[in-house]
Backbone bond lengths (Angstrom), bond angles and torsions (degrees), N, CA, C in turn:
res aa  C-N    CA-C-N  psi(-1)  N-CA   C-N-CA  omega(-1)  CA-C   N-CA-C  phi
1 M - - - 1.457 - - 1.527 111.51 -
2 I 1.329 115.74 -39.89 1.462 118.56 -179.91 1.518 110.81 -65.82
3 S 1.332 116.52 -40.63 1.463 119.50 179.15 1.526 110.61 -66.21
4 L 1.321 118.10 -35.64 1.463 121.55 176.96 1.526 110.36 -65.61
5 F 1.321 115.70 -42.41 1.465 119.69 177.55 1.530 110.43 -60.69
6 C 1.321 116.56 -42.63 1.467 120.58 179.37 1.525 111.05 -61.89
7 M 1.332 117.45 -39.48 1.461 120.92 179.23 1.524 111.32 -67.29
8 L 1.319 116.82 -40.41 1.464 119.83 178.18 1.526 110.60 -65.68
9 A 1.336 116.10 -40.67 1.473 120.04 177.22 1.520 110.77 -64.22
10 A 1.339 116.42 -37.51 1.462 120.29 178.32 1.524 110.86 -64.47
11 L 1.320 117.03 -42.44 1.466 120.43 177.95 1.518 111.25 -61.47
12 F 1.322 116.44 -39.93 1.467 120.37 176.16 1.528 110.25 -60.83
13 C 1.328 116.69 -45.81 1.469 120.75 -179.00 1.527 111.47 -60.15
14 F 1.320 116.93 -44.73 1.471 120.50 179.81 1.527 110.73 -64.16
15 A 1.334 116.50 -43.17 1.467 120.03 -179.60 1.523 110.68 -65.48
16 Y 1.326 116.47 -42.23 1.472 120.16 -178.86 1.523 110.58 -67.50
17 C 1.321 116.84 -34.63 1.465 121.38 176.11 1.528 109.98 -57.65
18 V 1.324 116.49 -44.87 1.467 121.10 179.83 1.525 110.45 -65.43
19 V 1.318 116.92 -42.18 1.465 121.08 -179.16 1.526 110.56 -61.12
20 V 1.326 116.63 -48.01 1.466 120.17 -179.03 1.523 110.68 -66.33
21 F 1.326 116.51 -38.73 1.470 120.38 177.88 1.529 110.99 -58.97
22 M 1.320 117.24 -37.81 1.458 121.27 -174.86 1.524 113.29 -66.17
23 I 1.327 118.61 -20.74 1.466 119.43 -179.28 1.521 112.00 -81.69
24 R 1.355 117.17 -7.75 1.464 121.37 177.89 1.531 110.42 53.08
25 S 1.323 116.37 59.01 1.462 121.57 -175.27 1.517 113.85 -73.44
26 G 1.332 117.45 -11.92 1.456 119.77 -177.94 1.512 113.04 89.01
27 S 1.314 116.79 -4.20 1.461 122.23 179.01 1.524 109.06 -117.81
28 R 1.320 116.26 150.26 1.467 120.54 176.78 1.526 112.13 -97.56
29 F 1.315 115.69 18.03 1.459 118.18 -178.66 1.525 111.74 -63.33
30 Y 1.332 117.75 -23.30 1.472 120.33 179.33 1.526 111.90 -56.22
31 L 1.342 117.00 -22.87 1.464 120.41 -179.45 1.524 112.48 -64.53
32 I 1.339 116.39 -20.92 1.468 118.20 179.18 1.525 110.70 -64.25
33 W 1.343 116.51 -28.81 1.462 119.29 178.70 1.525 110.61 -71.44
34 A 1.326 116.77 -36.20 1.463 120.00 175.35 1.525 110.30 -65.94
35 A 1.352 115.89 -42.25 1.464 120.07 178.30 1.521 111.22 -62.42
36 G 1.342 115.94 -42.11 1.455 119.60 177.61 1.517 112.17 -63.53
37 G 1.337 116.11 -39.17 1.463 119.80 177.63 1.517 112.21 -62.76
38 I 1.330 117.05 -41.13 1.470 120.98 178.87 1.525 110.56 -63.41
39 C 1.337 116.14 -43.66 1.472 119.64 178.82 1.518 111.40 -60.97
40 L 1.319 116.35 -40.28 1.463 120.18 -179.98 1.533 111.33 -67.99
41 V 1.321 117.15 -37.43 1.465 120.15 176.59 1.526 110.50 -63.31
42 V 1.337 116.55 -43.46 1.469 120.81 178.56 1.525 110.25 -61.74
43 L 1.340 116.68 -44.91 1.463 120.01 179.92 1.530 110.72 -63.79
44 A 1.339 116.20 -41.54 1.469 119.45 178.49 1.525 111.05 -61.85
45 G 1.328 116.29 -40.65 1.463 119.68 178.36 1.513 112.22 -64.53
46 M 1.331 116.67 -41.30 1.467 120.37 178.78 1.526 111.34 -62.76
47 L 1.346 115.77 -40.69 1.460 119.33 179.59 1.531 110.92 -68.96
48 H 1.320 116.44 -43.21 1.464 120.70 -175.99 1.527 112.34 -66.01
49 F 1.323 116.75 -39.61 1.462 120.61 -176.19 1.538 112.88 -95.93
50 G 1.327 117.20 8.40 1.454 121.11 175.60 1.520 115.06 77.53
51 L 1.318 117.42 10.20 1.471 119.78 -178.95 1.527 111.66 -71.21
52 W 1.336 117.00 -28.36 1.463 120.34 179.03 1.524 110.13 -61.91
53 D 1.317 117.00 -44.93 1.467 120.90 -179.05 1.524 111.87 -66.68
54 K 1.331 117.06 -24.20 1.459 120.65 179.21 1.531 112.63 -85.65
55 T 1.330 116.55 -9.99 1.461 120.75 177.77 1.522 109.13 -72.35
56 P 1.349 119.24 137.63 1.463 120.90 179.73 1.530 112.34 -51.31
57 L 1.322 114.97 139.12 1.467 121.05 -175.56 1.520 111.77 -56.15
58 V 1.329 117.75 -40.50 1.461 120.12 -177.72 1.522 111.25 -62.67
59 L 1.327 117.76 -36.77 1.468 121.01 178.54 1.524 111.23 -69.50
60 R 1.337 115.48 -38.07 1.461 118.52 178.17 1.523 110.73 -65.13
61 R 1.348 115.94 -40.06 1.467 119.24 179.15 1.525 111.64 -66.75
62 I 1.317 116.63 -41.61 1.472 120.22 177.94 1.529 110.00 -61.14
63 F 1.315 116.18 -43.82 1.464 120.85 179.21 1.529 110.71 -60.38
64 C 1.326 116.87 -46.38 1.464 120.99 -178.83 1.524 111.75 -64.39
65 V 1.338 116.56 -39.70 1.472 120.31 178.65 1.522 110.48 -64.68
66 L 1.335 116.53 -43.46 1.462 120.13 179.89 1.525 111.38 -64.20
67 V 1.327 116.74 -41.57 1.460 119.93 178.56 1.528 110.63 -64.43
68 A 1.331 117.28 -43.06 1.465 120.96 179.80 1.528 111.18 -64.43
69 A 1.332 116.59 -42.88 1.460 120.48 179.35 1.525 110.89 -64.97
70 G 1.331 116.76 -42.17 1.456 120.57 177.81 1.516 112.38 -63.17
71 A 1.334 115.83 -40.69 1.461 120.10 178.64 1.520 111.38 -64.81
72 A 1.348 116.71 -41.83 1.460 120.55 178.97 1.528 110.86 -63.38
73 L 1.333 116.55 -43.75 1.460 120.67 178.64 1.525 110.57 -62.72
74 F 1.315 116.11 -41.68 1.465 120.67 179.56 1.527 110.58 -60.61
75 V 1.322 117.39 -44.70 1.465 121.47 -179.23 1.530 110.25 -63.15
76 I 1.330 117.32 -42.04 1.469 120.91 -179.40 1.525 110.46 -63.66
77 V 1.330 116.65 -48.62 1.472 120.40 -178.09 1.529 110.73 -64.79
78 E 1.325 116.94 -43.02 1.459 119.52 179.23 1.525 110.96 -64.06
79 G 1.328 117.08 -33.75 1.458 119.86 175.25 1.524 111.81 -62.35
80 C 1.332 116.35 -40.42 1.474 120.64 176.64 1.526 110.54 -63.13
81 I 1.324 116.48 -41.82 1.462 120.96 179.26 1.532 110.32 -61.67
82 I 1.325 116.18 -49.18 1.463 121.27 -176.74 1.523 111.46 -64.97
83 S 1.324 117.58 -28.77 1.467 120.59 -178.06 1.528 112.63 -63.64
84 H 1.334 117.38 -18.11 1.475 120.63 179.08 1.530 112.04 -113.25
85 Y 1.307 115.79 15.92 1.467 122.09 -176.89 1.521 113.04 -60.86
86 K 1.324 116.75 -31.29 1.466 121.17 -172.34 1.534 112.32 -111.29
87 D 1.304 118.62 16.48 1.465 120.60 -177.33 1.533 110.92 -58.41
88 K 1.334 115.94 131.39 1.461 121.87 -178.24 1.524 113.46 -111.52
89 G 1.343 116.58 -5.75 1.455 119.01 179.61 1.520 112.65 76.85
90 E 1.312 115.72 -168.14 1.463 123.41 179.36 1.519 109.10 -126.12
91 E 1.314 115.45 159.18 1.457 120.37 179.75 1.529 111.22 -77.63
92 N 1.338 115.67 153.81 1.462 123.35 171.69 1.535 113.67 57.01
93 L 1.315 116.34 43.58 1.458 120.01 175.22 1.524 109.74 -69.58
94 D 1.334 115.34 152.57 1.465 119.04 176.25 1.528 111.32 -70.28
95 Y 1.342 115.82 -41.68 1.465 120.35 -176.58 1.523 110.84 -138.59
96 L 1.332 114.50 148.66 1.452 122.47 163.00 1.520 107.65 -111.03
97 I 1.318 116.25 140.11 1.467 121.18 169.12 1.524 106.54 -115.41
98 V 1.323 116.13 113.72 1.466 121.07 178.81 1.523 107.66 -96.22
99 L 1.315 117.03 115.05 1.458 121.89 -176.98 1.529 110.73 -75.88
100 G 1.322 115.61 137.20 1.455 121.22 -173.67 1.519 113.75 -76.02
101 A 1.311 114.53 160.74 1.476 124.11 172.39 1.523 106.12 -152.26
102 Q 1.305 117.10 -177.26 1.464 120.65 -169.00 1.522 113.74 -61.99
103 M 1.338 114.23 134.32 1.456 122.36 168.47 1.526 108.27 -97.79
104 K 1.314 116.33 136.28 1.457 121.44 176.65 1.529 109.95 -110.86
105 E 1.318 116.17 172.33 1.461 120.73 -177.74 1.530 112.09 -58.30
106 N 1.331 116.20 -33.96 1.458 120.41 -177.95 1.523 113.66 -98.13
107 G 1.326 117.06 12.61 1.457 120.22 176.80 1.516 112.65 126.04
108 P 1.328 117.21 -166.78 1.463 120.47 -178.34 1.524 112.29 -62.06
109 S 1.338 116.26 144.17 1.459 120.47 170.61 1.526 108.86 -63.12
110 A 1.322 116.22 165.80 1.467 119.63 -178.99 1.516 111.24 -58.20
111 V 1.335 117.35 -41.96 1.463 121.48 179.75 1.530 110.50 -59.26
112 L 1.326 116.52 -45.16 1.464 120.27 -179.20 1.525 111.46 -70.89
113 Q 1.304 117.14 -37.25 1.461 119.49 179.31 1.522 111.46 -62.62
114 F 1.324 117.24 -38.15 1.463 119.84 176.51 1.527 110.38 -59.43
115 R 1.332 116.68 -42.00 1.463 120.66 179.42 1.528 110.96 -64.93
116 L 1.321 115.83 -44.38 1.464 120.22 -177.86 1.525 111.30 -66.92
117 D 1.308 117.86 -37.27 1.466 120.17 178.36 1.524 110.82 -65.44
118 A 1.339 116.40 -39.18 1.469 119.68 176.92 1.522 110.55 -65.22
119 A 1.326 116.81 -40.85 1.464 120.92 178.19 1.523 110.73 -65.11
120 C 1.329 116.25 -42.29 1.463 120.97 -179.89 1.526 110.85 -60.96
121 D 1.330 116.83 -45.32 1.470 120.25 178.20 1.521 110.85 -58.54
122 Y 1.332 116.07 -43.08 1.464 119.37 -178.30 1.532 110.40 -66.81
123 L 1.322 117.33 -45.18 1.460 120.97 -176.75 1.523 111.66 -65.42
124 Q 1.306 117.61 -33.63 1.464 120.55 177.89 1.526 111.68 -68.38
125 N 1.320 116.75 -27.42 1.468 120.87 -179.38 1.525 113.66 -96.99
126 N 1.326 117.18 -5.73 1.469 121.55 -178.70 1.525 107.81 -137.65
127 A 1.323 115.35 87.65 1.463 122.05 -166.38 1.521 114.37 -68.57
128 D 1.331 118.92 -18.03 1.459 120.61 -176.74 1.527 113.38 -97.11
129 T 1.312 117.47 -2.46 1.468 121.07 -177.42 1.525 110.61 -79.26
130 I 1.338 115.97 133.55 1.458 122.83 175.20 1.524 108.89 -93.78
131 C 1.326 116.59 139.77 1.458 121.87 -176.91 1.522 110.62 -110.81
132 I 1.328 116.10 132.20 1.468 122.02 171.62 1.518 108.11 -109.19
133 V 1.319 116.26 121.52 1.462 120.61 174.98 1.529 107.13 -99.59
134 S 1.324 116.65 126.32 1.457 120.80 -166.89 1.518 112.31 -124.82
135 G 1.331 116.09 123.09 1.459 120.71 176.17 1.515 111.81 161.83
136 G 1.324 116.68 132.11 1.455 121.78 177.95 1.522 111.55 -85.21
137 Q 1.322 115.76 -166.44 1.465 121.77 -178.15 1.512 110.55 -106.36
138 G 1.324 116.34 120.55 1.451 121.42 176.40 1.516 111.18 -84.19
139 R 1.327 115.91 170.62 1.464 120.51 -177.35 1.516 112.83 -63.81
140 N 1.329 116.68 -26.85 1.464 120.38 -176.88 1.525 111.96 -105.27
141 E 1.329 117.41 22.82 1.460 121.34 -178.01 1.529 110.83 -117.74
142 P 1.333 118.23 140.84 1.455 121.23 -177.50 1.520 114.46 -74.60
143 C 1.317 117.04 -19.15 1.464 122.43 179.72 1.518 107.72 -156.62
144 S 1.309 116.93 173.71 1.465 118.72 176.57 1.526 109.00 -65.86
145 E 1.307 115.85 150.23 1.452 120.09 177.80 1.522 110.57 -61.13
146 A 1.333 116.29 -38.33 1.461 120.10 179.04 1.522 111.40 -60.60
147 E 1.325 117.15 -42.76 1.460 120.95 -179.65 1.523 110.86 -64.55
148 G 1.335 116.61 -44.85 1.456 119.92 178.56 1.524 112.42 -64.61
149 M 1.316 116.83 -37.76 1.458 121.13 178.66 1.532 110.94 -67.12
150 Y 1.330 114.63 -41.38 1.473 120.31 177.50 1.525 110.16 -59.37
151 A 1.337 116.88 -46.26 1.461 120.72 -179.58 1.527 110.99 -62.29
152 Y 1.322 117.07 -41.54 1.468 121.04 -178.73 1.526 110.94 -63.72
153 L 1.322 116.89 -46.30 1.462 120.48 -176.98 1.529 111.93 -68.19
154 T 1.326 117.18 -39.27 1.465 118.96 178.82 1.524 110.77 -67.33
155 Q 1.340 116.90 -35.07 1.460 119.74 176.04 1.527 111.69 -65.64
156 K 1.322 115.84 -25.96 1.464 120.88 178.05 1.531 112.33 -84.54
157 G 1.337 116.45 0.49 1.458 119.69 175.30 1.517 115.95 100.93
158 I 1.334 117.67 4.94 1.463 120.06 176.72 1.534 108.70 -78.38
159 A 1.315 117.12 129.84 1.462 121.84 -176.23 1.524 110.49 -62.22
160 P 1.338 118.43 132.67 1.469 121.35 -178.11 1.518 113.77 -55.95
161 E 1.333 117.19 -34.06 1.467 119.79 -177.55 1.525 112.89 -70.20
162 R 1.319 117.18 -9.99 1.465 120.49 177.48 1.529 112.21 -92.06
163 I 1.331 117.78 -1.95 1.465 121.58 -173.58 1.523 110.54 -117.29
164 L 1.320 116.62 123.71 1.463 122.97 174.43 1.523 108.54 -106.40
165 R 1.325 116.64 140.04 1.460 121.10 -177.11 1.530 111.42 -107.10
166 E 1.325 116.20 125.65 1.461 122.88 173.75 1.516 105.92 -114.12
167 D 1.330 117.59 108.28 1.458 120.75 -169.39 1.526 114.22 -119.18
168 R 1.353 117.20 28.32 1.467 119.93 -179.75 1.520 113.31 -110.02
169 S 1.301 118.15 -20.97 1.464 121.81 -168.60 1.519 112.12 -73.01
170 T 1.329 114.84 150.72 1.469 121.68 179.97 1.528 112.77 -121.96
171 D 1.326 118.02 -7.65 1.464 120.90 177.07 1.521 108.88 -153.67
172 T 1.333 116.37 -179.79 1.464 120.59 -173.71 1.525 112.30 -64.04
173 S 1.324 117.43 -42.34 1.461 119.32 -178.78 1.528 111.09 -62.86
174 E 1.336 117.03 -37.16 1.466 119.89 177.25 1.528 110.98 -73.46
175 N 1.344 118.09 -33.84 1.466 120.37 172.69 1.521 110.40 -50.41
176 I 1.318 115.00 -49.91 1.460 120.63 -176.81 1.530 110.76 -70.25
177 A 1.323 117.50 -47.15 1.463 121.07 -175.50 1.524 111.82 -62.33
178 Y 1.330 117.71 -47.06 1.463 120.50 -177.67 1.528 111.48 -72.79
179 S 1.325 117.27 -33.26 1.460 119.91 175.56 1.525 110.39 -65.73
180 A 1.330 116.22 -37.87 1.468 120.36 176.95 1.531 110.78 -61.40
181 Q 1.318 116.96 -36.48 1.463 120.39 177.00 1.521 111.40 -64.43
182 L 1.323 117.47 -38.17 1.464 120.59 177.60 1.527 111.13 -65.05
183 I 1.320 115.73 -40.54 1.468 119.45 -179.84 1.519 110.49 -68.62
184 G 1.321 116.65 -45.82 1.458 120.78 174.92 1.509 115.19 81.45
185 R 1.318 118.57 -3.92 1.468 122.66 179.63 1.516 109.06 -138.88
186 K 1.313 115.61 154.48 1.462 120.09 179.08 1.533 112.18 -111.57
187 D 1.342 116.89 -5.05 1.467 120.47 -177.15 1.530 111.43 -97.05
188 V 1.331 116.22 30.15 1.461 121.42 177.72 1.524 108.83 -110.73
189 S 1.326 115.84 162.20 1.473 119.71 176.56 1.522 108.98 -91.50
190 V 1.336 115.03 133.80 1.456 121.08 -172.34 1.529 109.98 -132.98
191 G 1.318 115.71 137.03 1.457 121.41 172.99 1.513 110.27 -111.94
192 I 1.321 117.00 132.47 1.460 122.44 178.15 1.521 108.28 -98.54
193 V 1.332 116.25 114.99 1.462 121.36 -177.48 1.525 109.16 -101.74
194 T 1.321 115.50 119.69 1.462 120.83 177.12 1.520 108.46 -162.49
195 N 1.317 117.29 177.00 1.464 120.22 -179.37 1.518 110.89 -68.40
196 N 1.313 116.45 156.07 1.460 121.44 -173.28 1.528 113.24 -53.49
197 F 1.328 118.16 -40.04 1.461 120.56 -178.39 1.518 113.19 -71.15
198 H 1.331 117.48 -11.67 1.463 123.21 -173.08 1.532 113.27 -108.46
199 V 1.334 116.35 -7.99 1.466 120.43 -173.88 1.518 111.93 -62.87
200 F 1.323 117.52 -45.28 1.467 120.33 -176.64 1.530 111.11 -54.29
201 R 1.317 117.15 -48.09 1.460 120.22 -177.46 1.529 111.09 -67.21
202 G 1.325 116.49 -46.28 1.459 119.39 -179.98 1.517 111.87 -60.48
203 L 1.318 116.29 -40.81 1.456 121.42 -178.13 1.526 111.58 -65.03
204 Y 1.312 117.20 -45.23 1.455 119.48 -176.99 1.525 112.95 -77.29
205 L 1.314 117.60 -26.02 1.458 119.50 171.26 1.528 110.29 -67.19
206 A 1.329 116.57 -37.85 1.465 120.24 178.15 1.534 110.88 -66.55
207 K 1.320 116.78 -39.89 1.461 120.02 177.01 1.522 110.64 -65.07
208 A 1.332 116.34 -40.12 1.462 120.31 178.18 1.519 111.34 -65.93
209 A 1.333 117.13 -27.97 1.465 121.40 178.33 1.517 112.18 -74.83
210 G 1.338 117.94 -9.42 1.457 121.03 173.30 1.510 115.90 106.23
211 F 1.330 118.11 2.77 1.467 118.56 178.28 1.528 109.51 -65.79
212 E 1.319 115.43 133.18 1.461 120.79 -174.60 1.526 112.42 -83.30
213 S 1.325 116.88 -27.73 1.460 120.85 -178.89 1.520 108.17 -135.11
214 V 1.318 116.36 104.47 1.459 120.73 -175.61 1.523 109.94 -138.89
215 C 1.330 116.25 143.10 1.460 121.28 178.83 1.521 108.80 -142.09
216 G 1.308 116.11 162.81 1.449 121.59 179.12 1.516 111.43 -100.63
217 I 1.320 115.69 148.26 1.463 122.05 173.57 1.525 105.93 -127.82
218 A 1.317 116.04 108.61 1.464 121.57 -171.43 1.519 111.35 -88.76
219 A 1.327 115.80 120.89 1.457 121.55 170.98 1.530 108.29 -89.54
220 R 1.307 116.54 161.26 1.461 119.42 179.74 1.530 110.21 -76.30
221 S 1.300 116.10 174.28 1.455 121.59 177.81 1.529 108.60 -146.14
222 N 1.329 115.52 167.02 1.458 120.92 -177.21 1.525 110.28 -75.35
223 V 1.322 116.98 118.50 1.463 121.53 -174.36 1.525 112.01 -61.87
224 Y 1.339 117.89 -30.62 1.464 120.78 -176.48 1.532 112.26 -69.09
225 F 1.323 116.97 -25.18 1.457 120.53 -177.74 1.527 111.87 -111.85
226 Q 1.343 115.90 12.61 1.451 119.02 -176.37 1.520 112.35 -66.89
227 L 1.314 117.84 -33.81 1.464 119.97 177.84 1.520 110.22 -60.44
228 N 1.325 116.68 -46.50 1.460 120.66 177.34 1.524 111.16 -61.53
229 N 1.330 116.07 -41.74 1.468 120.42 179.74 1.525 111.74 -62.19
230 M 1.329 115.90 -43.16 1.463 120.18 -177.23 1.524 111.51 -67.37
231 V 1.334 116.92 -41.23 1.461 119.75 178.98 1.525 110.51 -68.16
232 R 1.319 116.40 -42.48 1.465 119.60 178.08 1.526 111.10 -61.99
233 E 1.323 116.29 -39.63 1.462 119.80 -179.73 1.525 111.07 -66.21
234 F 1.318 117.34 -34.55 1.465 121.25 175.90 1.524 110.27 -55.88
235 F 1.317 116.70 -47.34 1.460 119.71 -179.68 1.525 111.37 -71.74
236 G 1.327 117.36 -31.98 1.455 119.91 176.38 1.522 112.04 -63.55
237 I 1.319 116.36 -40.72 1.466 120.61 178.25 1.525 110.83 -66.72
238 L 1.332 117.17 -42.59 1.463 120.09 177.00 1.524 110.97 -60.48
239 K 1.336 116.79 -40.01 1.465 120.57 179.21 1.525 110.91 -63.00
240 D 1.341 117.09 -47.05 1.464 119.81 -179.59 1.524 111.18 -65.12
241 F 1.326 116.19 -36.73 1.461 119.31 177.29 1.527 110.56 -64.90
242 A 1.332 117.10 -44.00 1.464 121.52 -179.41 1.528 111.14 -64.78
243 Y 1.333 117.27 -34.74 1.463 121.54 -179.57 1.526 113.08 -82.02
244 G 1.340 116.43 -3.44 1.463 120.28 179.71 1.508 114.34 78.18
245 N 1.338 117.35 19.07 1.471 119.71 -177.64 1.515 113.77 -74.75
246 F 1.343 117.31 -14.47 1.455 120.38 179.42 1.528 112.27 -92.38
247 S 1.319 117.53 0.10 1.476 118.94 -177.23 1.514 111.14 -104.45
């Protein structure tokens, strides 16, 4: 039964890998689902053919401990992510920082458009807030993310003089760091605008950057790809923690 479960889980991983690949997200993270599927097939084969029982007991125990520890860590981190899923921010902030995501030939990707729509709603209701759009140009992007975001917001009626462009950053930590340089002060109120699964990381990177008053503003995300987003964010948080970006 366990080997059958592993095979069914592997089939899910392979199918989900194809689904995520089809959206052309600009990231190769979808390959982790293929890797997970291969691991599950190997484990199913070991269980089915009795190779697991022939593996030295100490190795089996080490494997089980590592899997349990990884699962516990995953649950803790995902709990932190979910705790900021519904963040609405505060009124009359001095600045918004809209974190970048992929620009496509025909405009913002769905993930980025969700962020920009949330920012647009906030800016229309808070006339004194200045917006920073943050993101450089990737190899598969027609322009910098900041430039595309600026164009989208101005087309939605946001005054150009309210939008500052930060077009050097390549990841979330640089989004925050370079945007902080544009602001030039840490005693201002700042809202971090990004998708719900990304708010926790953006918020704590901003706090680590020294902002004294910071809040998250959660945009929605595509429910069909949320599993991929949540797993990817888990590894993103571990990376920032390992690099010392949260300190």
